[in-house]
N, CA, C and O atoms as a Tinker XYZ file with bonds, in Angstrom:
   460  protein
     1  N      0.825000   -1.192000    0.000000    73     2
     2  CA     0.000000    0.000000    0.000000    64     1     3
     3  C      0.870000    1.257000    0.000000    63     2     4     5
     4  O      0.587000    2.214000   -0.721000    81     3
     5  N      1.903000    1.250000    0.792000    73     3     6
     6  CA     2.791000    2.405000    0.863000    64     5     7
     7  C      3.434000    2.676000   -0.495000    63     6     8     9
     8  O      3.574000    3.832000   -0.895000    81     7
     9  N      3.811000    1.651000   -1.183000    73     7    10
    10  CA     4.419000    1.781000   -2.504000    64     9    11
    11  C      3.461000    2.474000   -3.474000    63    10    12    13
    12  O      3.879000    3.347000   -4.234000    81    11
    13  N      2.194000    2.097000   -3.454000    73    11    14
    14  CA     1.182000    2.711000   -4.315000    64    13    15
    15  C      1.023000    4.192000   -3.976000    63    14    16    17
    16  O      0.926000    5.037000   -4.866000    81    15
    17  N      0.998000    4.495000   -2.677000    73    15    18
    18  CA     0.831000    5.880000   -2.249000    64    17    19
    19  C      1.985000    6.743000   -2.758000    63    18    20    21
    20  O      1.776000    7.863000   -3.224000    81    19
    21  N      3.194000    6.215000   -2.664000    73    19    22
    22  CA     4.351000    6.974000   -3.130000    64    21    23
    23  C      4.255000    7.224000   -4.623000    63    22    24    25
    24  O      4.521000    8.331000   -5.090000    81    23
    25  N      3.878000    6.203000   -5.371000    73    23    26
    26  CA     3.739000    6.368000   -6.820000    64    25    27
    27  C      2.628000    7.352000   -7.145000    63    26    28    29
    28  O      2.769000    8.191000   -8.034000    81    27
    29  N      1.520000    7.243000   -6.417000    73    27    30
    30  CA     0.402000    8.152000   -6.636000    64    29    31
    31  C      0.778000    9.592000   -6.338000    63    30    32    33
    32  O      0.338000   10.516000   -7.021000    81    31
    33  N      1.595000    9.772000   -5.313000    73    31    34
    34  CA     2.048000   11.113000   -4.949000    64    33    35
    35  C      2.912000   11.695000   -6.055000    63    34    36    37
    36  O      2.773000   12.864000   -6.413000    81    35
    37  N      3.806000   10.871000   -6.593000    73    35    38
    38  CA     4.678000   11.316000   -7.675000    64    37    39
    39  C      3.850000   11.685000   -8.897000    63    38    40    41
    40  O      4.110000   12.704000   -9.538000    81    39
    41  N      2.873000   10.882000   -9.219000    73    39    42
    42  CA     2.021000   11.154000  -10.377000    64    41    43
    43  C      1.219000   12.436000  -10.152000    63    42    44    45
    44  O      1.128000   13.276000  -11.047000    81    43
    45  N      0.636000   12.588000   -8.956000    73    43    46
    46  CA    -0.144000   13.790000   -8.666000    64    45    47
    47  C      0.732000   15.041000   -8.744000    63    46    48    49
    48  O      0.314000   16.059000   -9.296000    81    47
    49  N      1.951000   14.963000   -8.189000    73    47    50
    50  CA     2.869000   16.097000   -8.246000    64    49    51
    51  C      3.222000   16.421000   -9.689000    63    50    52    53
    52  O      3.257000   17.588000  -10.078000    81    51
    53  N      3.484000   15.383000  -10.485000    73    51    54
    54  CA     3.829000   15.573000  -11.900000    64    53    55
    55  C      2.705000   16.248000  -12.666000    63    54    56    57
    56  O      2.950000   17.142000  -13.475000    81    55
    57  N      1.467000   15.819000  -12.412000    73    55    58
    58  CA     0.317000   16.432000  -13.089000    64    57    59
    59  C      0.149000   17.886000  -12.671000    63    58    60    61
    60  O     -0.118000   18.746000  -13.511000    81    59
    61  N      0.302000   18.167000  -11.383000    73    59    62
    62  CA     0.173000   19.544000  -10.901000    64    61    63
    63  C      1.256000   20.424000  -11.516000    63    62    64    65
    64  O      0.982000   21.551000  -11.927000    81    63
    65  N      2.481000   19.914000  -11.581000    73    63    66
    66  CA     3.594000   20.669000  -12.156000    64    65    67
    67  C      3.347000   20.937000  -13.640000    63    66    68    69
    68  O      3.544000   22.058000  -14.106000    81    67
    69  N      2.918000   19.917000  -14.383000    73    67    70
    70  CA     2.661000   20.062000  -15.818000    64    69    71
    71  C      1.536000   21.055000  -16.065000    63    70    72    73
    72  O      1.622000   21.868000  -16.986000    81    71
    73  N      0.488000   21.002000  -15.260000    73    71    74
    74  CA    -0.628000   21.939000  -15.411000    64    73    75
    75  C     -0.151000   23.360000  -15.154000    63    74    76    77
    76  O     -0.514000   24.273000  -15.896000    81    75
    77  N      0.659000   23.567000  -14.113000    73    75    78
    78  CA     1.198000   24.891000  -13.816000    64    77    79
    79  C      2.056000   25.397000  -14.952000    63    78    80    81
    80  O      1.996000   26.579000  -15.290000    81    79
    81  N      2.856000   24.524000  -15.553000    73    79    82
    82  CA     3.721000   24.919000  -16.661000    64    81    83
    83  C      2.883000   25.340000  -17.862000    63    82    84    85
    84  O      3.223000   26.307000  -18.543000    81    83
    85  N      1.807000   24.636000  -18.124000    73    83    86
    86  CA     0.945000   24.993000  -19.255000    64    85    87
    87  C      0.290000   26.350000  -19.023000    63    86    88    89
    88  O      0.195000   27.166000  -19.940000    81    87
    89  N     -0.161000   26.586000  -17.797000    73    87    90
    90  CA    -0.790000   27.869000  -17.490000    64    89    91
    91  C      0.221000   28.997000  -17.673000    63    90    92    93
    92  O     -0.110000   30.044000  -18.229000    81    91
    93  N      1.456000   28.786000  -17.205000    73    91    94
    94  CA     2.495000   29.812000  -17.343000    64    93    95
    95  C      2.796000   30.091000  -18.807000    63    94    96    97
    96  O      3.034000   31.239000  -19.182000    81    95
    97  N      2.790000   29.051000  -19.639000    73    95    98
    98  CA     3.073000   29.235000  -21.062000    64    97    99
    99  C      1.962000   29.990000  -21.767000    63    98   100   101
   100  O      2.217000   30.717000  -22.727000    81    99
   101  N      0.724000   29.824000  -21.298000    73    99   102
   102  CA    -0.412000   30.484000  -21.933000    64   101   103
   103  C     -0.424000   31.986000  -21.662000    63   102   104   105
   104  O     -0.996000   32.749000  -22.441000    81   103
   105  N      0.194000   32.412000  -20.580000    73   103   106
   106  CA     0.202000   33.825000  -20.231000    64   105   107
   107  C      1.200000   34.551000  -21.116000    63   106   108   109
   108  O      2.400000   34.280000  -21.075000    81   107
   109  N      0.688000   35.475000  -21.915000    73   107   110
   110  CA     1.553000   36.220000  -22.833000    64   109   111
   111  C      1.792000   37.625000  -22.293000    63   110   112   113
   112  O      0.867000   38.274000  -21.806000    81   111
   113  N      3.035000   38.093000  -22.381000    73   111   114
   114  CA     3.331000   39.456000  -21.922000    64   113   115
   115  C      2.773000   40.476000  -22.905000    63   114   116   117
   116  O      2.541000   40.158000  -24.072000    81   115
   117  N      2.561000   41.689000  -22.440000    73   115   118
   118  CA     2.084000   42.737000  -23.356000    64   117   119
   119  C      3.163000   43.069000  -24.375000    63   118   120   121
   120  O      4.352000   43.034000  -24.059000    81   119
   121  N      2.754000   43.391000  -25.590000    73   119   122
   122  CA     3.721000   43.771000  -26.626000    64   121   123
   123  C      4.297000   45.145000  -26.336000    63   122   124   125
   124  O      5.498000   45.370000  -26.486000    81   123
   125  N      3.428000   46.069000  -25.918000    73   123   126
   126  CA     3.858000   47.437000  -25.614000    64   125   127
   127  C      3.121000   47.935000  -24.381000    63   126   128   129
   128  O      1.967000   47.582000  -24.139000    81   127
   129  N      3.821000   48.771000  -23.601000    73   127   130
   130  CA     3.235000   49.385000  -22.419000    64   129   131
   131  C      3.531000   50.877000  -22.509000    63   130   132   133
   132  O      4.673000   51.266000  -22.754000    81   131
   133  N      2.520000   51.714000  -22.313000    73   131   134
   134  CA     2.722000   53.155000  -22.376000    64   133   135
   135  C      2.609000   53.748000  -20.979000    63   134   136   137
   136  O      1.648000   53.497000  -20.252000    81   135
   137  N      3.624000   54.547000  -20.622000    73   135   138
   138  CA     3.670000   55.248000  -19.341000    64   137   139
   139  C      3.498000   56.729000  -19.612000    63   138   140   141
   140  O      4.190000   57.292000  -20.460000    81   139
   141  N      2.581000   57.361000  -18.900000    73   139   142
   142  CA     2.376000   58.802000  -19.039000    64   141   143
   143  C      3.468000   59.534000  -18.266000    63   142   144   145
   144  O      3.822000   59.131000  -17.158000    81   143
   145  N      3.995000   60.596000  -18.840000    73   143   146
   146  CA     5.034000   61.398000  -18.197000    64   145   147
   147  C      4.929000   62.834000  -18.684000    63   146   148   149
   148  O      4.489000   63.078000  -19.808000    81   147
   149  N      5.330000   63.792000  -17.845000    73   147   150
   150  CA     5.245000   65.212000  -18.199000    64   149   151
   151  C      5.973000   65.552000  -19.502000    63   150   152   153
   152  O      5.434000   66.298000  -20.319000    81   151
   153  N      7.193000   65.020000  -19.719000    73   151   154
   154  CA     7.887000   65.378000  -20.960000    64   153   155
   155  C      7.334000   64.654000  -22.198000    63   154   156   157
   156  O      7.852000   64.827000  -23.301000    81   155
   157  N      6.303000   63.860000  -22.014000    73   155   158
   158  CA     5.696000   63.099000  -23.104000    64   157   159
   159  C      5.642000   61.635000  -22.724000    63   158   160   161
   160  O      6.513000   61.147000  -22.004000    81   159
   161  N      4.629000   60.927000  -23.200000    73   159   162
   162  CA     4.493000   59.520000  -22.840000    64   161   163
   163  C      5.659000   58.678000  -23.372000    63   162   164   165
   164  O      6.273000   58.997000  -24.390000    81   163
   165  N      5.937000   57.597000  -22.646000    73   163   166
   166  CA     6.985000   56.656000  -23.033000    64   165   167
   167  C      6.296000   55.346000  -23.375000    63   166   168   169
   168  O      5.560000   54.796000  -22.556000    81   167
   169  N      6.531000   54.846000  -24.581000    73   167   170
   170  CA     5.988000   53.552000  -24.960000    64   169   171
   171  C      7.107000   52.536000  -24.892000    63   170   172   173
   172  O      8.054000   52.578000  -25.677000    81   171
   173  N      6.985000   51.623000  -23.945000    73   171   174
   174  CA     7.960000   50.567000  -23.741000    64   173   175
   175  C      7.607000   49.419000  -24.674000    63   174   176   177
   176  O      6.546000   48.810000  -24.536000    81   175
   177  N      8.476000   49.122000  -25.613000    73   175   178
   178  CA     8.262000   48.033000  -26.562000    64   177   179
   179  C      8.811000   46.744000  -25.941000    63   178   180   181
   180  O     10.000000   46.445000  -26.053000    81   179
   181  N      7.933000   45.995000  -25.291000    73   179   182
   182  CA     8.323000   44.787000  -24.574000    64   181   183
   183  C      8.938000   43.764000  -25.525000    63   182   184   185
   184  O      9.943000   43.135000  -25.194000    81   183
   185  N      8.344000   43.597000  -26.695000    73   183   186
   186  CA     8.833000   42.624000  -27.670000    64   185   187
   187  C     10.277000   42.927000  -28.061000    63   186   188   189
   188  O     11.107000   42.021000  -28.124000    81   187
   189  N     10.573000   44.184000  -28.319000    73   187   190
   190  CA    11.930000   44.603000  -28.698000    64   189   191
   191  C     12.929000   44.325000  -27.573000    63   190   192   193
   192  O     14.045000   43.870000  -27.822000    81   191
   193  N     12.517000   44.604000  -26.335000    73   191   194
   194  CA    13.394000   44.377000  -25.188000    64   193   195
   195  C     13.598000   42.885000  -24.923000    63   194   196   197
   196  O     14.685000   42.477000  -24.511000    81   195
   197  N     12.582000   42.076000  -25.150000    73   195   198
   198  CA    12.718000   40.624000  -24.981000    64   197   199
   199  C     13.742000   40.086000  -25.982000    63   198   200   201
   200  O     14.565000   39.238000  -25.639000    81   199
   201  N     13.688000   40.578000  -27.207000    73   199   202
   202  CA    14.668000   40.168000  -28.225000    64   201   203
   203  C     16.074000   40.592000  -27.814000    63   202   204   205
   204  O     17.023000   39.825000  -27.980000    81   203
   205  N     16.220000   41.808000  -27.278000    73   203   206
   206  CA    17.532000   42.295000  -26.843000    64   205   207
   207  C     18.092000   41.451000  -25.701000    63   206   208   209
   208  O     19.305000   41.278000  -25.587000    81   207
   209  N     17.205000   40.927000  -24.859000    73   207   210
   210  CA    17.612000   40.081000  -23.730000    64   209   211
   211  C     17.720000   38.615000  -24.132000    63   210   212   213
   212  O     17.863000   37.739000  -23.279000    81   211
   213  N     17.651000   38.353000  -25.434000    73   211   214
   214  CA    17.734000   36.981000  -25.964000    64   213   215
   215  C     16.706000   36.042000  -25.325000    63   214   216   217
   216  O     16.991000   34.884000  -25.021000    81   215
   217  N     15.497000   36.590000  -25.132000    73   215   218
   218  CA    14.339000   35.879000  -24.595000    64   217   219
   219  C     14.565000   35.333000  -23.187000    63   218   220   221
   220  O     13.929000   34.360000  -22.783000    81   219
   221  N     15.481000   35.968000  -22.437000    73   219   222
   222  CA    15.741000   35.586000  -21.054000    64   221   223
   223  C     14.938000   36.508000  -20.136000    63   222   224   225
   224  O     15.411000   37.580000  -19.759000    81   223
   225  N     13.732000   36.089000  -19.781000    73   223   226
   226  CA    12.847000   36.913000  -18.955000    64   225   227
   227  C     13.489000   37.275000  -17.619000    63   226   228   229
   228  O     13.245000   38.353000  -17.078000    81   227
   229  N     14.314000   36.365000  -17.087000    73   227   230
   230  CA    14.946000   36.596000  -15.789000    64   229   231
   231  C     16.005000   37.692000  -15.845000    63   230   232   233
   232  O     16.473000   38.149000  -14.802000    81   231
   233  N     16.384000   38.114000  -17.030000    73   231   234
   234  CA    17.334000   39.228000  -17.142000    64   233   235
   235  C     16.716000   40.494000  -16.549000    63   234   236   237
   236  O     17.437000   41.362000  -16.058000    81   235
   237  N     15.399000   40.602000  -16.591000    73   235   238
   238  CA    14.709000   41.793000  -16.085000    64   237   239
   239  C     13.754000   41.492000  -14.931000    63   238   240   241
   240  O     13.639000   42.286000  -13.997000    81   239
   241  N     13.079000   40.364000  -14.989000    73   239   242
   242  CA    12.065000   40.027000  -13.973000    64   241   243
   243  C     12.621000   39.036000  -12.978000    63   242   244   245
   244  O     13.172000   38.019000  -13.398000    81   243
   245  N     12.517000   39.254000  -11.771000    73   243   246
   246  CA    11.853000   40.299000  -11.031000    64   245   247
   247  C     12.846000   41.303000  -10.441000    63   246   248   249
   248  O     12.439000   42.256000   -9.776000    81   247
   249  N     14.116000   41.101000  -10.673000    73   247   250
   250  CA    15.139000   41.961000  -10.071000    64   249   251
   251  C     15.032000   43.419000  -10.514000    63   250   252   253
   252  O     15.092000   44.318000   -9.675000    81   251
   253  N     14.878000   43.667000  -11.792000    73   251   254
   254  CA    14.834000   45.038000  -12.304000    64   253   255
   255  C     13.401000   45.540000  -12.405000    63   254   256   257
   256  O     13.102000   46.665000  -12.004000    81   255
   257  N     12.540000   44.727000  -12.926000    73   255   258
   258  CA    11.125000   45.070000  -13.077000    64   257   259
   259  C     10.270000   44.073000  -12.311000    63   258   260   261
   260  O      9.901000   43.030000  -12.851000    81   259
   261  N      9.947000   44.384000  -11.046000    73   259   262
   262  CA     9.064000   43.482000  -10.305000    64   261   263
   263  C      7.693000   43.453000  -10.970000    63   262   264   265
   264  O      7.044000   44.491000  -11.103000    81   263
   265  N      7.255000   42.279000  -11.386000    73   263   266
   266  CA     5.987000   42.174000  -12.097000    64   265   267
   267  C      4.807000   42.550000  -11.213000    63   266   268   269
   268  O      3.773000   42.982000  -11.723000    81   267
   269  N      4.935000   42.397000   -9.921000    73   267   270
   270  CA     3.847000   42.751000   -9.015000    64   269   271
   271  C      3.656000   44.259000   -8.910000    63   270   272   273
   272  O      2.618000   44.711000   -8.426000    81   271
   273  N      4.638000   45.048000   -9.355000    73   271   274
   274  CA     4.568000   46.509000   -9.247000    64   273   275
   275  C      4.211000   47.190000  -10.559000    63   274   276   277
   276  O      4.297000   48.415000  -10.639000    81   275
   277  N      3.823000   46.469000  -11.564000    73   275   278
   278  CA     3.494000   47.093000  -12.842000    64   277   279
   279  C      2.136000   47.775000  -12.714000    63   278   280   281
   280  O      1.256000   47.218000  -12.058000    81   279
   281  N      1.921000   48.925000  -13.291000    73   279   282
   282  CA     2.903000   49.737000  -13.990000    64   281   283
   283  C      3.847000   50.426000  -13.016000    63   282   284   285
   284  O      3.589000   50.473000  -11.813000    81   283
   285  N      4.916000   50.948000  -13.532000    73   283   286
   286  CA     5.921000   51.608000  -12.705000    64   285   287
   287  C      5.339000   52.841000  -12.047000    63   286   288   289
   288  O      4.402000   53.451000  -12.561000    81   287
   289  N      5.895000   53.197000  -10.919000    73   287   290
   290  CA     5.393000   54.355000  -10.191000    64   289   291
   291  C      6.528000   55.312000   -9.852000    63   290   292   293
   292  O      6.678000   55.707000   -8.695000    81   291
   293  N      7.327000   55.689000  -10.843000    73   291   294
   294  CA     8.406000   56.641000  -10.623000    64   293   295
   295  C      7.878000   58.033000  -10.930000    63   294   296   297
   296  O      7.072000   58.216000  -11.842000    81   295
   297  N      8.330000   58.995000  -10.173000    73   295   298
   298  CA     7.848000   60.373000  -10.340000    64   297   299
   299  C      8.964000   61.278000  -10.848000    63   298   300   301
   300  O      9.742000   60.875000  -11.713000    81   299
   301  N      9.049000   62.483000  -10.325000    73   299   302
   302  CA     9.969000   63.521000  -10.791000    64   301   303
   303  C     11.401000   63.050000  -11.059000    63   302   304   305
   304  O     11.917000   63.242000  -12.160000    81   303
   305  N     12.044000   62.440000  -10.070000    73   303   306
   306  CA    13.458000   62.079000  -10.213000    64   305   307
   307  C     13.627000   60.633000  -10.667000    63   306   308   309
   308  O     14.552000   59.946000  -10.233000    81   307
   309  N     12.754000   60.184000  -11.518000    73   307   310
   310  CA    12.750000   58.791000  -11.955000    64   309   311
   311  C     14.106000   58.345000  -12.479000    63   310   312   313
   312  O     14.604000   57.295000  -12.071000    81   311
   313  N     14.708000   59.108000  -13.361000    73   311   314
   314  CA    15.958000   58.673000  -13.991000    64   313   315
   315  C     17.085000   58.528000  -12.979000    63   314   316   317
   316  O     17.768000   57.504000  -12.958000    81   315
   317  N     17.289000   59.539000  -12.138000    73   315   318
   318  CA    18.369000   59.477000  -11.150000    64   317   319
   319  C     18.171000   58.311000  -10.195000    63   318   320   321
   320  O     19.114000   57.566000   -9.928000    81   319
   321  N     16.955000   58.140000   -9.676000    73   319   322
   322  CA    16.668000   57.058000   -8.734000    64   321   323
   323  C     16.826000   55.705000   -9.413000    63   322   324   325
   324  O     17.413000   54.789000   -8.836000    81   323
   325  N     16.318000   55.570000  -10.611000    73   323   326
   326  CA    16.411000   54.301000  -11.336000    64   325   327
   327  C     17.861000   53.939000  -11.639000    63   326   328   329
   328  O     18.252000   52.777000  -11.525000    81   327
   329  N     18.654000   54.929000  -12.022000    73   327   330
   330  CA    20.065000   54.672000  -12.326000    64   329   331
   331  C     20.842000   54.301000  -11.066000    63   330   332   333
   332  O     21.662000   53.383000  -11.087000    81   331
   333  N     20.586000   55.012000   -9.973000    73   331   334
   334  CA    21.257000   54.727000   -8.702000    64   333   335
   335  C     20.894000   53.335000   -8.194000    63   334   336   337
   336  O     21.761000   52.582000   -7.749000    81   335
   337  N     19.600000   52.998000   -8.264000    73   335   338
   338  CA    19.112000   51.712000   -7.755000    64   337   339
   339  C     19.294000   50.562000   -8.746000    63   338   340   341
   340  O     19.050000   49.403000   -8.408000    81   339
   341  N     19.729000   50.887000   -9.985000    73   339   342
   342  CA    19.845000   49.880000  -11.052000    64   341   343
   343  C     18.505000   49.160000  -11.248000    63   342   344   345
   344  O     18.450000   47.938000  -11.388000    81   343
   345  N     17.432000   49.953000  -11.251000    73   343   346
   346  CA    16.078000   49.434000  -11.445000    64   345   347
   347  C     15.472000   50.106000  -12.664000    63   346   348   349
   348  O     15.989000   51.103000  -13.169000    81   347
   349  N     14.387000   49.552000  -13.116000    73   347   350
   350  CA    13.630000   50.133000  -14.215000    64   349   351
   351  C     14.544000   50.423000  -15.399000    63   350   352   353
   352  O     15.492000   49.677000  -15.644000    81   351
   353  N     14.277000   51.467000  -16.114000    73   351   354
   354  CA    15.036000   51.820000  -17.316000    64   353   355
   355  C     16.508000   52.087000  -17.006000    63   354   356   357
   356  O     17.380000   51.857000  -17.843000    81   355
   357  N     16.772000   52.577000  -15.790000    73   355   358
   358  CA    18.121000   52.925000  -15.378000    64   357   359
   359  C     19.063000   51.745000  -15.234000    63   358   360   361
   360  O     20.267000   51.947000  -15.076000    81   359
   361  N     18.566000   50.542000  -15.282000    73   359   362
   362  CA    19.439000   49.371000  -15.198000    64   361   363
   363  C     20.280000   49.229000  -16.462000    63   362   364   365
   364  O     21.417000   48.762000  -16.400000    81   363
   365  N     19.736000   49.625000  -17.597000    73   363   366
   366  CA    20.444000   49.488000  -18.882000    64   365   367
   367  C     20.721000   50.833000  -19.544000    63   366   368   369
   368  O     21.765000   51.025000  -20.167000    81   367
   369  N     19.770000   51.766000  -19.404000    73   367   370
   370  CA    19.890000   53.071000  -20.070000    64   369   371
   371  C     20.617000   54.069000  -19.173000    63   370   372   373
   372  O     20.025000   55.016000  -18.656000    81   371
   373  N     21.913000   53.829000  -19.004000    73   371   374
   374  CA    22.773000   54.630000  -18.136000    64   373   375
   375  C     24.173000   54.623000  -18.753000    63   374   376   377
   376  O     24.518000   53.714000  -19.509000    81   375
   377  N     24.967000   55.626000  -18.434000    73   375   378
   378  CA    26.345000   55.658000  -18.951000    64   377   379
   379  C     27.044000   54.343000  -18.606000    63   378   380   381
   380  O     27.099000   53.946000  -17.442000    81   379
   381  N     27.569000   53.680000  -19.618000    73   379   382
   382  CA    28.246000   52.398000  -19.420000    64   381   383
   383  C     27.305000   51.210000  -19.370000    63   382   384   385
   384  O     27.743000   50.078000  -19.165000    81   383
   385  N     25.995000   51.459000  -19.557000    73   383   386
   386  CA    25.008000   50.377000  -19.521000    64   385   387
   387  C     24.981000   49.607000  -20.831000    63   386   388   389
   388  O     25.792000   49.851000  -21.724000    81   387
   389  N     24.055000   48.687000  -20.934000    73   387   390
   390  CA    23.964000   47.845000  -22.125000    64   389   391
   391  C     23.187000   48.491000  -23.269000    63   390   392   393
   392  O     23.111000   47.931000  -24.363000    81   391
   393  N     22.605000   49.679000  -23.018000    73   391   394
   394  CA    21.862000   50.379000  -24.065000    64   393   395
   395  C     22.186000   51.873000  -23.987000    63   394   396   397
   396  O     22.980000   52.298000  -23.149000    81   395
   397  N     21.568000   52.660000  -24.861000    73   395   398
   398  CA    21.879000   54.085000  -24.892000    64   397   399
   399  C     21.558000   54.737000  -23.547000    63   398   400   401
   400  O     20.628000   54.337000  -22.847000    81   399
   401  N     22.347000   55.742000  -23.208000    73   399   402
   402  CA    22.186000   56.489000  -21.968000    64   401   403
   403  C     20.942000   57.364000  -22.049000    63   402   404   405
   404  O     20.663000   57.945000  -23.097000    81   403
   405  N     20.194000   57.464000  -20.957000    73   403   406
   406  CA    18.992000   58.304000  -20.966000    64   405   407
   407  C     19.351000   59.791000  -21.026000    63   406   408   409
   408  O     18.629000   60.573000  -21.644000    81   407
   409  N     20.452000   60.186000  -20.396000    73   407   410
   410  CA    20.869000   61.587000  -20.374000    64   409   411
   411  C     21.126000   62.079000  -21.799000    63   410   412   413
   412  O     21.953000   61.520000  -22.520000    81   411
   413  N     20.408000   63.131000  -22.193000    73   411   414
   414  CA    20.578000   63.716000  -23.517000    64   413   415
   415  C     19.821000   62.994000  -24.621000    63   414   416   417
   416  O     19.908000   63.383000  -25.786000    81   415
   417  N     19.096000   61.973000  -24.279000    73   415   418
   418  CA    18.350000   61.199000  -25.276000    64   417   419
   419  C     16.857000   61.152000  -24.966000    63   418   420   421
   420  O     16.196000   60.152000  -25.247000    81   419
   421  N     16.337000   62.202000  -24.401000    73   419   422
   422  CA    14.931000   62.238000  -23.968000    64   421   423
   423  C     13.960000   61.838000  -25.086000    63   422   424   425
   424  O     13.043000   61.046000  -24.869000    81   423
   425  N     14.176000   62.395000  -26.279000    73   423   426
   426  CA    13.242000   62.180000  -27.392000    64   425   427
   427  C     13.237000   60.738000  -27.910000    63   426   428   429
   428  O     12.335000   60.359000  -28.658000    81   427
   429  N     14.221000   59.938000  -27.528000    73   427   430
   430  CA    14.210000   58.536000  -27.948000    64   429   431
   431  C     13.094000   57.754000  -27.252000    63   430   432   433
   432  O     12.605000   56.754000  -27.779000    81   431
   433  N     12.700000   58.212000  -26.077000    73   431   434
   434  CA    11.654000   57.513000  -25.325000    64   433   435
   435  C     10.403000   58.369000  -25.120000    63   434   436   437
   436  O      9.280000   57.895000  -25.287000    81   435
   437  N     10.615000   59.644000  -24.755000    73   435   438
   438  CA     9.482000   60.536000  -24.517000    64   437   439
   439  C      9.037000   61.150000  -25.828000    63   438   440   441
   440  O      9.785000   61.896000  -26.460000    81   439
   441  N      7.822000   60.836000  -26.233000    73   439   442
   442  CA     7.300000   61.329000  -27.501000    64   441   443
   443  C      6.161000   62.295000  -27.210000    63   442   444   445
   444  O      5.112000   61.912000  -26.690000    81   443
   445  N      6.391000   63.556000  -27.556000    73   443   446
   446  CA     5.354000   64.583000  -27.329000    64   445   447
   447  C      4.172000   64.336000  -28.249000    63   446   448   449
   448  O      4.337000   63.986000  -29.417000    81   447
   449  N      2.991000   64.523000  -27.708000    73   447   450
   450  CA     1.784000   64.394000  -28.515000    64   449   451
   451  C      1.660000   65.627000  -29.399000    63   450   452   453
   452  O      1.934000   66.740000  -28.951000    81   451
   453  N      1.244000   65.438000  -30.662000    73   451   454
   454  CA     1.066000   66.603000  -31.553000    64   453   455
   455  C      0.004000   67.542000  -30.995000    63   454   456   457
   456  O     -1.003000   67.101000  -30.439000    81   455
   457  N      0.239000   68.830000  -31.149000    73   455   458
   458  CA    -0.684000   69.838000  -30.608000    64   457   459
   459  C     -1.978000   69.911000  -31.385000    63   458   460
   460  O     -2.854000   70.710000  -31.052000    81   459
């Protein structure tokens, strides 16, 4: 009887794990996310960033972008705080980072709405 219980436990665990994996695979990330900001909204192209990270979601989640905190809640000093904390855009978009520096490149991300 004990042998059957152990096998049944393994099978039940395997089914639960497989079901969880299928659910995780079905969840698709947003292609683009737009953040409102005074200098103009920023549209984060998630698909482009996933390609840049070679489809390694853990490169950003949850260390840089905690998924539980979406959307981001940075205010006035967003860039300085993000760069200092190596969070959000400041993890890569900083002098010496893996992408262009945010300083002096405002228009690359902030797009003013036509009047």
